[in-house]
C-alpha positions in Angstrom: 5.6 21.8 -52.0 8.5 21.9 -54.6 7.2 21.6 -58.1 9.2 19.8 -60.5 8.8 20.4 -64.1 9.5 17.3 -66.2 8.2 17.4 -69.8 6.2 14.4 -71.4 9.4 13.0 -73.1 11.2 13.3 -70.2 9.0 11.3 -67.8 8.8 8.2 -70.5 12.0 8.4 -72.2 13.3 5.7 -70.0 10.4 4.1 -69.5 10.0 4.4 -65.6 8.4 7.0 -63.5 9.6 6.8 -60.1 8.1 7.0 -56.5 7.6 9.9 -54.3 9.9 9.7 -51.6 8.3 12.2 -48.9 4.6 13.4 -48.4 5.6 16.9 -49.8 7.1 16.0 -53.2 6.1 15.0 -56.7 7.2 11.4 -57.5 10.5 11.3 -58.4 12.1 9.7 -61.6 13.5 6.3 -60.7 16.7 7.8 -59.9 17.7 11.3 -59.1 21.3 10.8 -59.1 22.9 12.1 -62.5 24.3 9.5 -64.7 28.0 9.6 -65.3 29.5 10.7 -68.7 30.7 7.8 -71.0 33.8 6.2 -69.7 37.1 5.9 -71.5 36.9 9.3 -73.0 34.8 8.2 -76.1 31.9 10.1 -77.1 28.7 8.6 -76.7 26.7 7.5 -79.9 23.1 8.4 -79.1 19.7 7.3 -80.4 19.3 8.4 -84.0 15.4 8.7 -83.4 13.1 9.4 -80.4 9.9 7.5 -79.9 7.1 10.0 -80.0 4.0 10.5 -78.0 0.5 9.7 -78.8 -1.8 12.6 -77.3 -4.8 11.8 -75.5 -8.1 12.1 -77.2 -9.8 12.6 -73.9 -9.1 12.3 -70.2 -11.7 10.2 -68.6 -10.3 10.9 -65.0 -6.9 12.3 -63.5 -8.1 11.4 -60.1 -8.0 14.9 -58.9 -10.6 16.6 -56.1 -14.0 15.4 -56.6 -13.1 12.5 -59.4 -16.2 10.4 -57.9 -14.3 6.9 -57.6 -15.2 4.6 -54.8 -13.9 1.6 -53.4 -15.5 -2.0 -53.0 -14.2 -5.4 -52.1 -12.3 -6.7 -49.3 -9.7 -3.9 -48.9 -6.9 -3.4 -46.3 -7.0 0.4 -46.8 -7.7 3.1 -49.1 -6.9 6.9 -49.8 -9.1 8.4 -52.4 -7.4 11.6 -52.2 -3.8 10.7 -51.8 -1.7 13.8 -51.8 1.6 12.0 -51.0 2.2 10.0 -53.9 1.2 11.1 -57.3 2.9 12.0 -60.5 0.3 14.4 -62.1 -1.8 17.2 -60.6 -1.8 17.2 -56.5 -3.1 13.7 -55.8 -3.8 10.3 -56.9 -6.0 7.4 -55.5 -5.0 4.4 -53.9 -6.1 1.1 -52.6 -4.6 -1.7 -50.5 -5.6 -5.3 -50.4 -5.9 -7.4 -47.3 -2.9 -9.7 -47.9 -5.1 -12.7 -47.8 -5.9 -13.1 -51.4 -9.0 -11.2 -51.8 -9.5 -8.3 -54.5 -9.7 -4.8 -53.7 -11.3 -2.5 -56.3 -11.8 1.1 -57.5 -14.7 1.9 -59.6 -16.7 4.7 -61.2 -20.1 4.3 -62.3 -22.6 6.5 -64.1 -20.5 8.4 -66.3 -21.4 10.1 -69.6 -21.5 7.5 -72.4 -17.8 6.7 -73.7 -17.1 5.9 -77.1 -13.9 3.7 -77.8 -14.6 3.1 -81.3 -11.0 3.6 -82.9 -9.5 4.0 -79.7 -7.7 2.6 -76.8 -7.2 3.2 -73.2 -4.4 3.9 -71.3 -4.0 3.8 -67.6 -1.2 5.8 -65.5 -0.8 3.4 -62.4 1.7 2.3 -59.7 2.1 -1.0 -57.6 4.2 -1.2 -54.5 5.1 -5.0 -54.7 4.6 -6.7 -58.0 5.7 -10.1 -56.4 2.6 -10.0 -54.4 0.2 -9.5 -57.4 -2.0 -12.3 -58.6 -4.2 -10.0 -60.8 -4.7 -6.8 -62.2 -8.0 -6.3 -64.2 -9.5 -3.3 -66.0 -13.3 -3.4 -66.9 -15.5 -1.2 -68.9 -19.3 -1.7 -69.2 -22.9 -0.6 -68.2 -25.7 -1.5 -65.7 -23.3 -1.5 -63.0 -21.0 -3.5 -65.0 -23.5 -6.5 -65.7 -22.6 -5.8 -69.1 -18.7 -5.7 -69.4 -15.4 -6.2 -71.0 -12.4 -7.3 -69.0 -8.8 -6.8 -69.6 -6.4 -8.7 -67.4 -3.4 -7.2 -67.8 -0.6 -8.0 -65.1 2.6 -10.3 -65.5 4.2 -11.2 -62.5 7.3 -13.6 -63.3 10.9 -12.5 -62.8 11.3 -11.2 -66.4 7.8 -10.4 -67.2 6.5 -7.4 -65.1 4.7 -4.3 -66.2 7.0 -2.1 -64.0 9.2 -2.2 -61.0 8.1 -1.6 -57.3 7.3 1.9 -57.0 7.1 2.9 -60.6 4.4 4.9 -62.2 3.8 3.2 -65.5 1.8 3.7 -68.6 -0.5 0.4 -69.6 -2.1 0.7 -72.7 -5.3 -1.6 -73.2 -6.4 -2.6 -76.7 -9.6 -4.3 -78.0 -7.1 -7.2 -79.4 -6.5 -8.0 -75.7 -9.9 -8.4 -73.9 -9.8 -11.2 -71.7 -13.4 -11.8 -71.2 -16.9 -10.6 -72.1 -20.0 -10.7 -70.0 -23.8 -9.8 -69.9 -24.9 -8.8 -73.3 -21.4 -8.2 -74.4 -19.7 -10.7 -76.7 -16.7 -11.5 -78.7 -16.6 -12.7 -82.3 -14.7 -15.9 -83.2 -11.9 -13.7 -84.4 -12.1 -11.7 -81.3 -13.9 -8.6 -82.1 -16.1 -7.1 -79.4 -19.9 -6.7 -80.1 -19.8 -3.0 -79.2 -17.2 -0.3 -78.6 -19.2 2.4 -77.4 -21.9 3.6 -74.8 -19.7 2.5 -71.7 -20.8 4.4 -68.4 -18.9 2.4 -65.9 -15.3 1.6 -65.2 -13.5 -0.6 -62.7 -9.8 -1.5 -61.9 -9.0 -4.5 -59.5 -6.1 -5.7 -57.8 -5.7 -9.0 -56.1 -2.8 -10.3 -54.0 -1.5 -13.8 -53.8 -2.5 -14.5 -50.2 1.2 -14.1 -49.1 1.1 -10.0 -48.3 -0.8 -7.0 -49.4 -0.5 -5.2 -52.5 -0.9 -1.4 -52.7 -2.1 0.1 -56.3 -2.2 4.0 -57.2 -4.3 5.1 -60.1 -3.6 8.5 -61.6 -5.4 8.7 -64.8 -7.7 7.0 -67.2 -7.1 8.2 -70.9 -8.5 7.5 -74.2 -6.1 7.5 -77.0 -6.5 6.9 -81.0 -5.5 3.2 -81.4 -4.0 4.0 -85.1 -6.5 1.6 -86.6 -7.0 4.6 -89.1 -3.5 4.1 -90.4 -3.1 0.4 -89.6 -6.5 -1.1 -89.7 -5.1 -4.4 -89.3 -2.4 -3.6 -87.0 1.4 -4.3 -87.5 3.6 -7.1 -86.7 7.3 -7.0 -86.0 9.3 -10.4 -86.3 12.3 -10.3 -84.1 15.0 -12.9 -83.4 17.0 -12.7 -80.3 20.7 -13.8 -79.9 22.2 -13.8 -83.2 21.6 -17.5 -83.8 22.4 -18.9 -87.5 18.8 -20.3 -87.8 17.7 -17.0 -88.8 19.0 -17.9 -92.3 16.0 -20.3 -92.5 13.6 -17.4 -91.3 15.1 -15.3 -94.1 14.4 -18.0 -96.9 10.8 -17.9 -96.1 10.1 -14.1 -95.1 12.0 -13.2 -98.5 9.5 -15.1 -100.4 6.5 -13.0 -98.8 8.6 -9.6 -98.7 8.6 -9.8 -94.7 11.4 -7.7 -93.1 12.8 -8.8 -89.5 14.6 -7.3 -86.8 18.0 -9.0 -85.8 18.8 -8.5 -82.1 22.6 -9.1 -82.1 25.2 -10.0 -79.4 28.1 -8.5 -81.1 31.2 -10.9 -79.7 29.1 -13.8 -80.9 29.1 -13.0 -84.5 31.2 -15.4 -86.5 31.5 -17.9 -83.8 29.9 -21.5 -84.3 26.3 -21.7 -85.0 25.9 -17.9 -85.1 25.6 -15.5 -87.9 28.6 -14.2 -89.7 29.0 -10.5 -90.2 28.6 -10.7 -94.0 25.4 -12.3 -93.3 24.3 -9.6 -91.0 25.2 -7.4 -93.8 23.4 -9.3 -96.4 20.2 -9.2 -94.1 20.2 -5.4 -94.1 21.2 -4.9 -97.6 19.5 -7.5 -99.5 16.6 -8.3 -97.5 15.9 -5.0 -95.5 16.2 -6.3 -92.0 16.9 -4.0 -89.1 20.3 -5.0 -87.5 19.9 -4.1 -83.7 21.3 -4.4 -80.4 21.0 -7.3 -77.8 24.4 -7.0 -75.9 28.1 -6.6 -76.7 29.5 -9.3 -75.0 28.0 -13.1 -74.6 28.9 -12.7 -71.0 26.8 -9.5 -70.2 23.9 -11.2 -72.0 24.3 -14.4 -69.8 24.7 -12.6 -66.9 22.0 -10.2 -67.3 22.1 -6.3 -67.0 20.6 -6.0 -63.5 23.1 -8.3 -62.2 26.0 -5.8 -63.4 27.0 -2.3 -62.2 26.0 0.9 -63.8 29.5 1.2 -65.4 29.4 -2.6 -66.8 26.0 -2.1 -68.3 27.1 1.4 -69.8 30.2 -0.1 -71.4 28.3 -3.1 -72.8 25.5 -0.8 -74.3 28.0 1.9 -75.6 30.4 -0.7 -77.0 27.3 -2.5 -78.7 26.4 0.7 -80.4 29.7 1.7 -81.4 30.3 -1.7 -83.0 26.9 -1.5 -84.9 27.7 2.1 -86.2 31.3 1.3 -87.2 30.0 -1.8 -89.0 27.3 0.2 -91.1 24.3 -1.2 -89.1 21.3 1.2 -88.9 19.2 -0.4 -86.2 18.3 1.8 -83.3 16.3 -0.5 -81.1 17.5 -2.8 -78.4 16.3 -6.1 -76.6 17.2 -6.3 -72.8 19.0 -9.7 -72.1 16.4 -11.7 -70.7 14.0 -9.0 -71.1 15.4 -7.4 -67.7 15.4 -3.8 -67.4 15.3 -3.3 -63.6 18.1 -1.6 -61.5 21.8 -2.4 -61.8 23.4 -3.8 -58.6 24.4 -0.4 -57.8 20.7 1.2 -58.2 20.7 2.9 -61.6 17.8 1.9 -63.8 19.2 -0.4 -66.7 16.6 1.4 -69.4 17.9 4.7 -68.3 21.5 3.6 -69.6 20.2 1.8 -72.5 18.2 4.9 -73.5 21.7 6.9 -73.8 22.3 4.8 -76.9 19.4 3.4 -78.3 15.8 4.9 -79.4 13.7 2.2 -78.1 14.1 -1.2 -75.9 12.1 -4.3 -75.7 11.3 -6.4 -72.8 9.8 -9.8 -72.9 6.3 -8.8 -71.3 4.8 -12.0 -72.8 1.5 -13.7 -71.7 1.6 -15.4 -68.7 -0.8 -18.6 -68.9 -3.6 -18.4 -71.0 -5.7 -15.7 -69.3 -3.1 -13.0 -69.0 -2.5 -10.6 -72.0 0.1 -7.9 -72.0 1.4 -8.7 -75.3 0.4 -5.8 -77.6 2.0 -2.4 -77.6 0.7 1.0 -78.9 1.9 3.1 -81.9 3.9 4.7 -80.7 4.7 2.8 -77.5 3.5 4.7 -74.3 7.0 3.2 -72.8 9.3 3.0 -75.6 12.3 1.7 -73.2 9.6 -1.1 -72.0 8.3 -2.2 -75.1 6.3 -5.3 -75.1 6.2 -8.7 -77.0 5.2 -12.3 -77.3 8.2 -14.2 -76.5 9.4 -16.8 -77.2 7.2 -18.4 -79.9 7.9 -22.1 -79.5 6.6 -25.3 -80.8 6.8 -26.6 -77.3 4.9 -23.9 -75.6 1.5 -24.8 -74.0 0.4 -20.9 -74.0 -0.8 -18.6 -76.7 2.9 -18.2 -78.2 2.4 -21.9 -79.5 2.3 -21.7 -83.1 -1.1 -23.6 -83.6 -2.9 -21.3 -80.8 -1.2 -18.1 -82.6 -2.6 -19.1 -85.9 -6.0 -20.6 -84.6 -9.3 -18.9 -85.3 -9.5 -16.2 -82.2 -5.8 -16.5 -81.7 -3.6 -13.3 -81.5 -3.0 -13.1 -85.1 -6.9 -12.7 -85.5 -7.3 -10.4 -82.7 -4.6 -8.1 -84.3 -6.1 -8.4 -87.6 -9.8 -7.8 -86.3 -8.9 -4.9 -83.9 -5.2 -3.4 -84.4 -2.2 -2.9 -82.3 1.5 -3.5 -82.5 2.6 -7.2 -81.8 6.4 -8.1 -81.5 6.7 -11.9 -82.1 9.8 -13.2 -80.5 11.9 -16.0 -81.9 15.2 -17.5 -81.0 16.0 -21.0 -82.7 14.5 -22.4 -85.8 15.1 -26.3 -86.1 14.5 -28.4 -89.1 14.1 -31.5 -86.8 12.1 -32.3 -83.5 12.5 -29.3 -81.1 14.2 -30.1 -77.7 14.2 -26.8 -76.0 11.3 -24.3 -75.1 13.2 -21.7 -77.0 12.9 -23.7 -80.3 10.2 -23.6 -83.0 10.4 -25.8 -86.1 10.9 -24.6 -89.8 7.3 -25.8 -90.5 5.6 -24.1 -87.4 7.6 -21.1 -88.6 6.2 -21.2 -92.2 2.8 -21.8 -90.8 2.9 -18.4 -88.7 4.5 -16.3 -91.6 1.8 -17.8 -94.2 -1.0 -17.0 -91.6 0.2 -13.4 -91.2 0.1 -13.0 -94.7 -3.2 -14.4 -95.2 -4.6 -11.7 -92.8 -2.8 -9.1 -94.7 -0.9 -7.6 -91.6 1.8 -5.5 -92.4 5.2 -6.6 -91.1 7.6 -3.9 -90.3 10.9 -3.8 -88.4 11.0 -2.4 -84.8 12.9 0.9 -85.4 10.7 1.6 -88.6 7.5 1.3 -86.6 9.1 3.8 -84.0 10.1 6.3 -86.9 6.9 6.2 -88.7 4.8 6.4 -85.5 7.3 9.5 -84.3 6.3 13.0 -84.1 
């Protein structure tokens, strides 16, 4: 077998770990083809700061020989020692659903007691077809999981997926995002778990939608420090997409609280009707301490979405955007994918790998899907810095957890972050002074409500690139 040596930084720099293409090779990166140099003879302006990596506190399992995990449920197939598809060591473990909507399960009971106080779980996993996924759950507990906490972490809309088919991805599970508690375990009104130690049983579940099978590979379950020792109440980044001039309304409130935001900019829209001006962007950076970051260079590229362009078109847009930011004196080093879309270009190059040439991190819109699916929080530093998560779009018209009332209510996401830690990116698009008419709109009153609720909980508000820099190693 050919051994491919790849550093940790290399594995996660573009956020995507690709699938094995044969039974004799370690899983390749998402594209083996080298990326072409920047076009037009211009030098590349690369990231000014690379995200760090949070080392594991301990590895619960790496799914190597003798791992002790077993299957249960209605499964269509399993390979507990899969030496064909893996990304670490020499094997992983895989299960396949039956395609009829049943749940397939990998579990390990009777482990030495696990202490997750001040910790988070990190899973390395792979799914072959996210469009068929109904649920992905992970559980910790005791007594054969009679007592358990459960995370439901899948997202399966076109712009909200934890990965692409065949990717190896890192999923961090925080105490702030527990879906349910059962048996002797409970959650406080603010979302704090009744215990964070003594766990002996682990389980991962995958269920399909009844329209075809899904295969899941598990490579590792790791324990990492949750950063609560540094940020005991977590961190919030307040971000704005598209350069709408309603950011002026946000600034007025945020300035009074000392909050600094991140503005994701569409360069050629600056100075056009209903958009911020160049002078306003400079003032946001110089006078209010905001990060002026990247969203796209052209409005057309933004509307088209990067996966619908060629690799050269994406490279041209991302490079021109970074050049525009630098030439105008803006220091932001983060990027927000138009529409949250980071998949392959039309000619097969991963978008996140292209963006990584110019920006130090990139944000998707891996927002919550429904009221019971939680994928909004990120680790500090992010496990996949080019697929950072967010709660998007916070709107007065949303029926979900990104509704201002639910967000600020007892037990809402703000309470969960303040009680348990984690990094929450809140995404706003348009602030309106009258009645909202669009799902991307939030009223000035609701926006102010959220800002006051953050201040009351004393959660630090830090721009995206500043979090990346502070958490870097």
